[in-house]
NUDREN-844236 format. One line per field, with one value per atom (N, C-alpha, C, O): atom name; z, x, y. Coordinates in steps of 0.001 Angstrom, whole numbers, plus 500000, padded with zeros to 6 digits. Example, Ala and Ser with C-alpha at 12.3 -4.5 7.8 and 13.67 -1.06 7.14 Angstrom:
2
atome	[N; CA; C; O; N; CA; C; O]
c3	[507800; 507800; 507800; 508465; 507080; 507140; 507870; 508039]
c1	[513190; 512300; 513200; 514236; 512850; 513670; 512900; 513409]
c2	[494310; 495500; 496700; 496681; 497750; 498940; 500030; 501138]
END
This chain:
195
atome	[N; CA; C; O; N; CA; C; O; N; CA; C; O; N; CA; C; O; N; CA; C; O; N; CA; C; O; N; CA; C; O; N; CA; C; O; N; CA; C; O; N; CA; C; O; N; CA; C; O; N; CA; C; O; N; CA; C; O; N; CA; C; O; N; CA; C; O; N; CA; C; O; N; CA; C; O; N; CA; C; O; N; CA; C; O; N; CA; C; O; N; CA; C; O; N; CA; C; O; N; CA; C; O; N; CA; C; O; N; CA; C; O; N; CA; C; O; N; CA; C; O; N; CA; C; O; N; CA; C; O; N; CA; C; O; N; CA; C; O; N; CA; C; O; N; CA; C; O; N; CA; C; O; N; CA; C; O; N; CA; C; O; N; CA; C; O; N; CA; C; O; N; CA; C; O; N; CA; C; O; N; CA; C; O; N; CA; C; O; N; CA; C; O; N; CA; C; O; N; CA; C; O; N; CA; C; O; N; CA; C; O; N; CA; C; O; N; CA; C; O; N; CA; C; O; N; CA; C; O; N; CA; C; O; N; CA; C; O; N; CA; C; O; N; CA; C; O; N; CA; C; O; N; CA; C; O; N; CA; C; O; N; CA; C; O; N; CA; C; O; N; CA; C; O; N; CA; C; O; N; CA; C; O; N; CA; C; O; N; CA; C; O; N; CA; C; O; N; CA; C; O; N; CA; C; O; N; CA; C; O; N; CA; C; O; N; CA; C; O; N; CA; C; O; N; CA; C; O; N; CA; C; O; N; CA; C; O; N; CA; C; O; N; CA; C; O; N; CA; C; O; N; CA; C; O; N; CA; C; O; N; CA; C; O; N; CA; C; O; N; CA; C; O; N; CA; C; O; N; CA; C; O; N; CA; C; O; N; CA; C; O; N; CA; C; O; N; CA; C; O; N; CA; C; O; N; CA; C; O; N; CA; C; O; N; CA; C; O; N; CA; C; O; N; CA; C; O; N; CA; C; O; N; CA; C; O; N; CA; C; O; N; CA; C; O; N; CA; C; O; N; CA; C; O; N; CA; C; O; N; CA; C; O; N; CA; C; O; N; CA; C; O; N; CA; C; O; N; CA; C; O; N; CA; C; O; N; CA; C; O; N; CA; C; O; N; CA; C; O; N; CA; C; O; N; CA; C; O; N; CA; C; O; N; CA; C; O; N; CA; C; O; N; CA; C; O; N; CA; C; O; N; CA; C; O; N; CA; C; O; N; CA; C; O; N; CA; C; O; N; CA; C; O; N; CA; C; O; N; CA; C; O; N; CA; C; O; N; CA; C; O; N; CA; C; O; N; CA; C; O; N; CA; C; O; N; CA; C; O; N; CA; C; O; N; CA; C; O; N; CA; C; O; N; CA; C; O; N; CA; C; O; N; CA; C; O; N; CA; C; O; N; CA; C; O; N; CA; C; O; N; CA; C; O; N; CA; C; O; N; CA; C; O; N; CA; C; O; N; CA; C; O; N; CA; C; O; N; CA; C; O; N; CA; C; O; N; CA; C; O; N; CA; C; O; N; CA; C; O; N; CA; C; O; N; CA; C; O; N; CA; C; O; N; CA; C; O; N; CA; C; O; N; CA; C; O; N; CA; C; O; N; CA; C; O; N; CA; C; O; N; CA; C; O; N; CA; C; O; N; CA; C; O; N; CA; C; O; N; CA; C; O; N; CA; C; O; N; CA; C; O; N; CA; C; O; N; CA; C; O; N; CA; C; O; N; CA; C; O; N; CA; C; O; N; CA; C; O; N; CA; C; O; N; CA; C; O; N; CA; C; O; N; CA; C; O; N; CA; C; O; N; CA; C; O; N; CA; C; O; N; CA; C; O; N; CA; C; O; N; CA; C; O; N; CA; C; O; N; CA; C; O; N; CA; C; O; N; CA; C; O; N; CA; C; O; N; CA; C; O; N; CA; C; O; N; CA; C; O; N; CA; C; O; N; CA; C; O; N; CA; C; O; N; CA; C; O]
c3	[211161; 212209; 211849; 210978; 212454; 211941; 213013; 214023; 212776; 213690; 214970; 216027; 214929; 216163; 216985; 218216; 216129; 216928; 217706; 218763; 216963; 217381; 218799; 219747; 218949; 219886; 220990; 222122; 220525; 221881; 222627; 223849; 221654; 222155; 223142; 224245; 222540; 223245; 224603; 225671; 224438; 225739; 226818; 227951; 226419; 227343; 228050; 229266; 227301; 227787; 228762; 229670; 228485; 229287; 230615; 231775; 230358; 231981; 232511; 233682; 232048; 232638; 233422; 234497; 232901; 233466; 234344; 235231; 234440; 235449; 236641; 237756; 236457; 237678; 238349; 239543; 237669; 238377; 239010; 239700; 238793; 239398; 240909; 241042; 241815; 243100; 243871; 243681; 244732; 245603; 246293; 246674; 246425; 247330; 249081; 249760; 249457; 251010; 251688; 251753; 252123; 252502; 254154; 254770; 254842; 256060; 256424; 257596; 255644; 255848; 255524; 254843; 256186; 256204; 254695; 254177; 253982; 252640; 251824; 252325; 250617; 249643; 248412; 247463; 248691; 247935; 246609; 245935; 246323; 245041; 244075; 244287; 242782; 241533; 241602; 241665; 241593; 241350; 239895; 238854; 239952; 238966; 237718; 236584; 237992; 236910; 235960; 234732; 236697; 236211; 235395; 234182; 236023; 235118; 233937; 232810; 234147; 232987; 231818; 230746; 232175; 231021; 230447; 229276; 231041; 230435; 229630; 228673; 229952; 229208; 228012; 227017; 228212; 226979; 226131; 224933; 226388; 225556; 224791; 223574; 225765; 225157; 224117; 223226; 224448; 223393; 222041; 220987; 222206; 221088; 220220; 219023; 220817; 220043; 219417; 218299; 219874; 219316; 218462; 217532; 218747; 217779; 216247; 215138; 216578; 215334; 214523; 213306; 215243; 214830; 214203; 213446; 214750; 214168; 212808; 212094; 212416; 210764; 210040; 208940; 210116; 209549; 209178; 208179; 210073; 210072; 209630; 209791; 209220; 208545; 209414; 208969; 210792; 211709; 211879; 211933; 211951; 211917; 213101; 213681; 213441; 214485; 213811; 213329; 213891; 212834; 213907; 214400; 214262; 214750; 214237; 213363; 214422; 213778; 214705; 215902; 214009; 214990; 214407; 213235; 215593; 215335; 215753; 215397; 216389; 216961; 217264; 217924; 216826; 217354; 217591; 217534; 217862; 218229; 216986; 217112; 215582; 214716; 213989; 213655; 213764; 213703; 212275; 212242; 211272; 209933; 209956; 208857; 211142; 211055; 210557; 211161; 209417; 208700; 208746; 209018; 208495; 208571; 209529; 210574; 209261; 210277; 209538; 208916; 209824; 209571; 210306; 211476; 209624; 210362; 210168; 209232; 211295; 211081; 211496; 212058; 211178; 211583; 211821; 211634; 212177; 212427; 211457; 211597; 210409; 209558; 207967; 206992; 208046; 207110; 205640; 204564; 205813; 204527; 204827; 205973; 203924; 203829; 203898; 202924; 205221; 205476; 205716; 206852; 204825; 205141; 206069; 206172; 206641; 207400; 206176; 204977; 206789; 206052; 204686; 203722; 204588; 203402; 203178; 204068; 201876; 201563; 201579; 201830; 201387; 201387; 202984; 203165; 204007; 205424; 205844; 205283; 206821; 207565; 208720; 209430; 208774; 209781; 210508; 210111; 211709; 212353; 213683; 214454; 214048; 215190; 216463; 217465; 216223; 217337; 217761; 216907; 218762; 219373; 220326; 220878; 220461; 221744; 222279; 223435; 222060; 222813; 222168; 220977; 222945; 222691; 223674; 224833; 223329; 224472; 223890; 222712; 224906; 224744; 224907; 225725; 223777; 224040; 223270; 222385; 223959; 223614; 222382; 222426; 221374; 220045; 218946; 219212; 217737; 216787; 215544; 214678; 215495; 214512; 212923; 212560; 212041; 210746; 209942; 208930; 210328; 209510; 210025; 209454; 211120; 211731; 210680; 209925; 210567; 209667; 210681; 210307; 211725; 212510; 213613; 214574; 213325; 213937; 215985; 216685; 216280; 217584; 218287; 217979; 219362; 220348; 221056; 221585; 220967; 221621; 222036; 221710; 222751; 223239; 222290; 221813; 221938; 220650; 221106; 221982; 220380; 220524; 219544; 218354; 219960; 219154; 219408; 220434; 218331; 218376; 217733; 216582; 218482; 217879; 217425; 218186; 216241; 215435; 215417; 215310; 215502; 215104; 213834; 213747; 212916; 211543; 210996; 211502; 209902; 209601; 207935; 207359; 207361; 205571; 205292; 205831; 204465; 203767; 203209; 203203; 202802; 202317; 203341; 202914; 204615; 205785; 206324; 205949; 207102; 207779; 208893; 209757; 208821; 209472; 210966; 211974; 211010; 212478; 213335; 214534; 212789; 213604; 213600; 214612; 212905; 213157; 214367; 215442; 214145; 215544; 216732; 217736; 216844; 217914; 218373; 219596; 217656; 217914; 218486; 219564; 217768; 218283; 219832; 220717; 220151; 221559; 222536; 223611; 221932; 222814; 222970; 224022; 222106; 222108; 222859; 223370; 223010; 223618; 225169; 226015; 225511; 226884; 227286; 228406; 226812; 226869; 227332; 228242; 226496; 226570; 228081; 228910; 228128; 229215; 230594; 231621; 230449; 231819; 231988; 233010; 230673; 230994; 231650; 232598; 231216; 231862; 233373; 234214; 233612; 235146; 235899; 237067; 235312; 235958; 236299; 236486; 236361; 236480; 238049; 238604; 238606; 240165; 241050; 240988; 241917; 243370; 242718; 243422; 241654; 241101; 241841; 242263; 242024; 242452; 241220; 240097; 241591; 240594; 240342; 239513; 241022; 240493; 238944; 238073; 238860; 237591; 236424; 235310; 236662; 235539; 235518; 234424; 236438; 236377; 235591; 234674; 235861; 235253; 233502; 232747; 233290; 231799; 231168; 230202; 231784; 231390; 231130; 230202; 232325; 232224; 231128; 230631; 230833; 229976; 228497; 227606; 228438; 227014; 226970; 225915; 228054; 228083; 227487; 226548; 228079; 227784; 226368; 225797; 225792; 224352; 223595; 222498; 224168; 223219; 223316; 222362; 224343; 224686; 223755; 223099; 223606; 222571; 221041; 220232; 220721; 219508; 219248; 218096; 220294; 219879; 219660; 218860; 220665; 220457; 219370; 218861; 218799; 217676; 217551; 216510; 218762; 218897; 220140; 221075; 220112; 221597; 222497; 222187; 223728; 224943; 225179; 225729; 224956; 224807; 223759; 224066; 222726; 221890; 222384; 222151; 222958; 223482; 224503; 224581; 225347; 226560; 226066; 226678; 225243; 224371; 224016; 224372; 223312; 222564; 223436; 223225; 224417; 225636; 226316; 226480; 226710; 227277; 226363; 226917; 225140; 224452; 224098; 223696; 224394; 224277; 225552; 225491; 226670; 227658; 228133; 229222; 227500; 227782; 227709; 227955]
c1	[531886; 532779; 534072; 534443; 535196; 536403; 537231; 536680; 538628; 539519; 539353; 538938; 539589; 539278; 538100; 538110; 536933; 535518; 535638; 535060; 536527; 536521; 537252; 536764; 538441; 539199; 538559; 538534; 537905; 537341; 536064; 535933; 535176; 534248; 534695; 534186; 535842; 536281; 536807; 536528; 537644; 538468; 537187; 537296; 535918; 535076; 534514; 534337; 534182; 533859; 534790; 534366; 536101; 537161; 537127; 537248; 536990; 537267; 535836; 535943; 534520; 533654; 533744; 533157; 534453; 534629; 535673; 535562; 536668; 537883; 537207; 537474; 536347; 535651; 534530; 534247; 534034; 533132; 533781; 533201; 535052; 535910; 536600; 537703; 535746; 536135; 536597; 536049; 537571; 538165; 536942; 536061; 537009; 535951; 535941; 536938; 534767; 534918; 535227; 534307; 536335; 536623; 536364; 536216; 536306; 535971; 534732; 534571; 533687; 532163; 531705; 532334; 530390; 529686; 529202; 529207; 528824; 528454; 529371; 530100; 529221; 530063; 529256; 528867; 529049; 528061; 528823; 528205; 529857; 530588; 530233; 529806; 530529; 530219; 530906; 532134; 530221; 530861; 531892; 531604; 533061; 533741; 532915; 533226; 531856; 530867; 530307; 530298; 529848; 529212; 530223; 530058; 531310; 532481; 532886; 533002; 533085; 533256; 532511; 532973; 530984; 530189; 530254; 530033; 530436; 530229; 531848; 531962; 532845; 533951; 534059; 534718; 533227; 533191; 532216; 532485; 531238; 530288; 531136; 531120; 531901; 532693; 533904; 534244; 534579; 535362; 534838; 535472; 533703; 532726; 532311; 532597; 531641; 531318; 532707; 532790; 533767; 534815; 535589; 536285; 535498; 536177; 535355; 535792; 534196; 533285; 533549; 533727; 533572; 533747; 535103; 535250; 536207; 537598; 537687; 538498; 536909; 536940; 536882; 537361; 536474; 536256; 537611; 537770; 538700; 540064; 540985; 542202; 540577; 541090; 541640; 542333; 541137; 541278; 540206; 539012; 540532; 539548; 539880; 540961; 538985; 539202; 538559; 537429; 539598; 539166; 539370; 540489; 538354; 538560; 539005; 538249; 539849; 540511; 540426; 540713; 540007; 539600; 540923; 541199; 541722; 542784; 542488; 543286; 541536; 541202; 539706; 539207; 538859; 537356; 537206; 538146; 536016; 535671; 535569; 535293; 535662; 535502; 536803; 537744; 536800; 538108; 538692; 539901; 538021; 538459; 538760; 538943; 538800; 539070; 540515; 541504; 540585; 541900; 542116; 541187; 543318; 543933; 543134; 542715; 542895; 542429; 541214; 541278; 540014; 538692; 538575; 538939; 538075; 537794; 536505; 535753; 536253; 534766; 535137; 536204; 534127; 534244; 532887; 531772; 533148; 531792; 531156; 530181; 532145; 531928; 531280; 531170; 530941; 529983; 530756; 530159; 532210; 533159; 533987; 534058; 534499; 535167; 536456; 537000; 537290; 538616; 539254; 539141; 539976; 540538; 541895; 542391; 542289; 543425; 544652; 544669; 545401; 546647; 546212; 546960; 545126; 544449; 545367; 545651; 545998; 546798; 546300; 547073; 545347; 544601; 545043; 545224; 545168; 545473; 546894; 547598; 547198; 548707; 548106; 547155; 548852; 548649; 550074; 550873; 550347; 551629; 551462; 552418; 550443; 550449; 549850; 549725; 549395; 548476; 547297; 546422; 546957; 545801; 544809; 545168; 543720; 542876; 542565; 542197; 542524; 542473; 543062; 543371; 543240; 543868; 543314; 543729; 542489; 542122; 540860; 540506; 540233; 539084; 537960; 537917; 537007; 535673; 534431; 534466; 533716; 532122; 531671; 531352; 531601; 531314; 531021; 531152; 530630; 530489; 531461; 531378; 532350; 533317; 532688; 531824; 533409; 532830; 532969; 532286; 533715; 533619; 532502; 532322; 531790; 530697; 529543; 529283; 528914; 527659; 526498; 525351; 526712; 525342; 525100; 524346; 525873; 525773; 525505; 524702; 526476; 526324; 527642; 528818; 527090; 528118; 528862; 528399; 530075; 531229; 532566; 532746; 533320; 534506; 535419; 535661; 536050; 537185; 538072; 537860; 539475; 540539; 540559; 540752; 540374; 540291; 541342; 542021; 541432; 542507; 541751; 541359; 541439; 540923; 542099; 542595; 542440; 543601; 543273; 542091; 544141; 543997; 544745; 545958; 544022; 544697; 544217; 543236; 544945; 544546; 544757; 545776; 543720; 543878; 545187; 545588; 545910; 547165; 547170; 548172; 545780; 545713; 545423; 545148; 545438; 545214; 546435; 547556; 546259; 547268; 547816; 547056; 549026; 549681; 549785; 549320; 550314; 550720; 549300; 549291; 548266; 547028; 546501; 545821; 546562; 546136; 547087; 546605; 548159; 548952; 548445; 548276; 548216; 547677; 546577; 546491; 545602; 544302; 544416; 543862; 545226; 545447; 546002; 545347; 546915; 547438; 546057; 545756; 545482; 544553; 543295; 542657; 542964; 542208; 542583; 541741; 544019; 544462; 544524; 544176; 544836; 544584; 543251; 543210; 542211; 540807; 540465; 539700; 541213; 541162; 541683; 541123; 542987; 543702; 542823; 542884; 542105; 541414; 540027; 539361; 539803; 538645; 539011; 538357; 540332; 540980; 541209; 540929; 541770; 541650; 540489; 540577; 539307; 538027; 537239; 536022; 538112; 537582; 537127; 537276; 536586; 536129; 537305; 538140; 537117; 538160; 539436; 540424; 539666; 540677; 540963; 539961; 542078; 541999; 541719; 542150; 540850; 540410; 541377; 541100; 542605; 543516; 543982; 544219; 544042; 544573; 543754; 544267; 542364; 541318; 541719; 542075; 541729; 542054; 543381; 543427; 544526; 545856; 545441; 545630; 544925; 544982; 544065; 544432; 542823; 542124; 542788; 542561; 543694; 544361; 545493; 545839; 546004; 547229; 546689; 547337; 545187; 544320; 544145; 544396; 543722; 543600; 544750; 544642; 545854; 547067; 547548; 548251; 547201; 547727; 546558; 546859; 545312; 544465; 544936; 544792; 545415; 545809; 547055; 547123; 547829; 548926; 548448; 548987; 547282; 546850; 546094; 546006; 545547; 544712; 545658; 545458; 546924; 547787; 548483; 548970; 548648; 549546; 550983; 551491; 551426; 552774; 552543; 551839; 553193; 553194; 554049; 555081; 553534; 553813; 555422; 556006; 556064; 557326; 558218; 559212; 557714; 558351; 558198; 559131; 557286; 556969; 557868; 558338; 558109; 559021; 560399; 561104; 560824; 562191; 562402; 563344; 561387; 561737; 561885; 562664; 561103; 561074; 562474; 563151; 562855; 564203; 565382; 566223; 565494; 566434; 566482; 567462; 565063; 565124; 565626; 566311; 565365; 565660; 567342; 567692; 568161; 569290; 570366; 571557]
c2	[727945; 728033; 728151; 727364; 729236; 729691; 728942; 728504; 728789; 728104; 729191; 728717; 730286; 731158; 730907; 730888; 730687; 730442; 729027; 728771; 728121; 726735; 726807; 726192; 727568; 727574; 728144; 727660; 729469; 730396; 729508; 729441; 728859; 727989; 726948; 726750; 726224; 725039; 725503; 724958; 726627; 727266; 727515; 727048; 728297; 728400; 727280; 727351; 726115; 724851; 724082; 723366; 724300; 723393; 724577; 724184; 725717; 726661; 726245; 725880; 726172; 725657; 724337; 724214; 723388; 722155; 722227; 721380; 722931; 723102; 723630; 723183; 724557; 725436; 724267; 724366; 723374; 722292; 721271; 720432; 721303; 719760; 720317; 720846; 720069; 720012; 718832; 717746; 718964; 717857; 717507; 718277; 716012; 715391; 715795; 716038; 715781; 716349; 714910; 714094; 714631; 713263; 713431; 712375; 714572; 714346; 714591; 714933; 714499; 714667; 713210; 712401; 713000; 711957; 711942; 710825; 712901; 712819; 713817; 714673; 713582; 714525; 715014; 714335; 716673; 716988; 717625; 718449; 717330; 717765; 716735; 715600; 717432; 716378; 715164; 715096; 714291; 712933; 712652; 713241; 711731; 711603; 711181; 711545; 710401; 709768; 710809; 710730; 711779; 713035; 713667; 713796; 714088; 714879; 713944; 714426; 712733; 711841; 712123; 712513; 711835; 711679; 713654; 713960; 714232; 715731; 715723; 716489; 715024; 715312; 714513; 714815; 713260; 712489; 713237; 713144; 713900; 714609; 715722; 715909; 716447; 717614; 717344; 718123; 715892; 715393; 714868; 714890; 714438; 713855; 715176; 715191; 716280; 717602; 717735; 717226; 718284; 719091; 718026; 718434; 716573; 715592; 715670; 715361; 716128; 716155; 717401; 717348; 718565; 719787; 720278; 721237; 719285; 719534; 719305; 719895; 718492; 717885; 718862; 718584; 720049; 721344; 721865; 722567; 721483; 722148; 720754; 720851; 719795; 718761; 717449; 716533; 717609; 716727; 715486; 715783; 714339; 713177; 712347; 712449; 711561; 710551; 709282; 709199; 708247; 707163; 705909; 705777; 705025; 703866; 702719; 702295; 702117; 701082; 699811; 699817; 698760; 697134; 696611; 696357; 696506; 695492; 694023; 693155; 693733; 692557; 692435; 693346; 691331; 691146; 689765; 688972; 689455; 687850; 687359; 686166; 687713; 687007; 686361; 687081; 684957; 684375; 684976; 685205; 685204; 685463; 687265; 687788; 688111; 689190; 689503; 689087; 690263; 690483; 691862; 692622; 692294; 693960; 694882; 694384; 696158; 696724; 697537; 698597; 696641; 697627; 698896; 699012; 699823; 701042; 701553; 701282; 702458; 703318; 704654; 704905; 705625; 706988; 707649; 707163; 708600; 709338; 710521; 711259; 710372; 711741; 711270; 712013; 709951; 709593; 709372; 709328; 709243; 709124; 707781; 707337; 707267; 706188; 706452; 706971; 706103; 706180; 705020; 704557; 704366; 702933; 703351; 704473; 702227; 702318; 702841; 702564; 703487; 704542; 704936; 704776; 705401; 706038; 706981; 707783; 707018; 708421; 709787; 710711; 709942; 711292; 711924; 713128; 710951; 711596; 711230; 710390; 711910; 711759; 710951; 711279; 709812; 709073; 708865; 708017; 709792; 709736; 709077; 709160; 708466; 707617; 707985; 707281; 709543; 709708; 709379; 709520; 708995; 708333; 709139; 710178; 708671; 709358; 708050; 708262; 706898; 705660; 704516; 704546; 703448; 702485; 701129; 701159; 700050; 699305; 698559; 698611; 697851; 696849; 698029; 698948; 697663; 698708; 697454; 696598; 697846; 697000; 697610; 698798; 697026; 697775; 696650; 695455; 697101; 696361; 696353; 697224; 695373; 695627; 695511; 694712; 696595; 696714; 695219; 695063; 694305; 693184; 692141; 691065; 692541; 691909; 691647; 692583; 690620; 690466; 690340; 690586; 690032; 690131; 691146; 690994; 692234; 693378; 693396; 694012; 692531; 691831; 692483; 692292; 693340; 693852; 692762; 691752; 693152; 692275; 693259; 694432; 692500; 693441; 693202; 692093; 694443; 694364; 695150; 695989; 694883; 695628; 696775; 696529; 698003; 699164; 700162; 700208; 701015; 702302; 703272; 703078; 704537; 705744; 706738; 707568; 706571; 707032; 708709; 709034; 709597; 711072; 711214; 711021; 711536; 711814; 713189; 713736; 713785; 714952; 715048; 714667; 715568; 715809; 716302; 717334; 715623; 715834; 717731; 718446; 718146; 719442; 720472; 721593; 720280; 720957; 721622; 721278; 722467; 723237; 722171; 721735; 721829; 720490; 721311; 720780; 722401; 722664; 722967; 722688; 723464; 723740; 722257; 722088; 721236; 720003; 719437; 719080; 719403; 719048; 719860; 719168; 720906; 721702; 721254; 721146; 720925; 720357; 719098; 718882; 718002; 716833; 717096; 716546; 717726; 717870; 718234; 717715; 719088; 719854; 718574; 718632; 717581; 716499; 715430; 714692; 715228; 714196; 714722; 713899; 715703; 716387; 716172; 715662; 716363; 716016; 714685; 714365; 713907; 712268; 711810; 711092; 712507; 712200; 712564; 711888; 713597; 713807; 712986; 712814; 712538; 711239; 710354; 709919; 709823; 708716; 708871; 708017; 710109; 710765; 710966; 711347; 710733; 710956; 709638; 709614; 708491; 707203; 707502; 708590; 706404; 706427; 706094; 705192; 707122; 707047; 707560; 707352; 708126; 708939; 710345; 710923; 710894; 712322; 713130; 712869; 714274; 715234; 716268; 717135; 716288; 717036; 716751; 717588; 715301; 715050; 715440; 715545; 715681; 716088; 717481; 717920; 718196; 719794; 719872; 720693; 719069; 719208; 719368; 720322; 718265; 718036; 719126; 719795; 719270; 720338; 721931; 722708; 722089; 723252; 723385; 724457; 722183; 722079; 722431; 722980; 721934; 722128; 723602; 724185; 724286; 725682; 726399; 727188; 726086; 726757; 726486; 727321; 725369; 724928; 725963; 726432; 726282; 726893; 728445; 729210; 728775; 730321; 730377; 731416; 729676; 729737; 729846; 730601; 728930; 729038; 730368; 730793; 731034; 732222; 733443; 734357; 733282; 734555; 734630; 733621; 735988; 736094; 735226; 734809; 735098; 734203; 733322; 733704; 732072; 731335; 731997; 732592; 731855; 732714; 732354; 733289; 731481; 731069; 732055; 732713; 731986; 733201; 734577; 735346; 734968; 736236; 736666; 737801; 735640; 735627; 735767; 736569; 735244; 734868; 736516; 737224; 736844; 738205; 739364; 740293; 739257; 740334; 740316; 741331; 739017; 738894; 739447; 740155; 739206; 739491; 741228; 741855; 741775; 743274; 743851; 744873; 743318; 743861; 743468; 743923; 742807; 742387; 743637; 743441]
END
């Protein structure tokens, strides 16, 4: 998959999601629109798919455990879905503080010996390979963060406009990535020529 194919595919999936998010029918006894819980599940699956695919372009999501139920928990044990060892602040990657999530999650900390699920304080860090195209990685970060924000906005009883807003911003970022130049540069260029 090329970067172009990645963006085109993700753009199509995001547009499909946006068109499926309708405001709830509050004046009816029943609401036949897609519930937020379904939208959330679809968005989580979409984010999972594209965070996994993004490693082809140097972007990785590493879950770091800042606290767990084990008293002797030290440093920041990490885990990832790529099957490679990535320690916190691994010098092969750029760690600039971008995150997809920070908070409590039911999971198994890598320092656990009994593989028991418990509530852990985790951070999903967005990092990128030092040898990759840094500009493209930053663009992918912003797009993935928009999708993560739309997931937060899809909690029960939240307005669906927030979901659409973040997904639309992700689509606009993809559009800028697909075009030969960002739209802002194009507008400035046309304005200079028309003066």
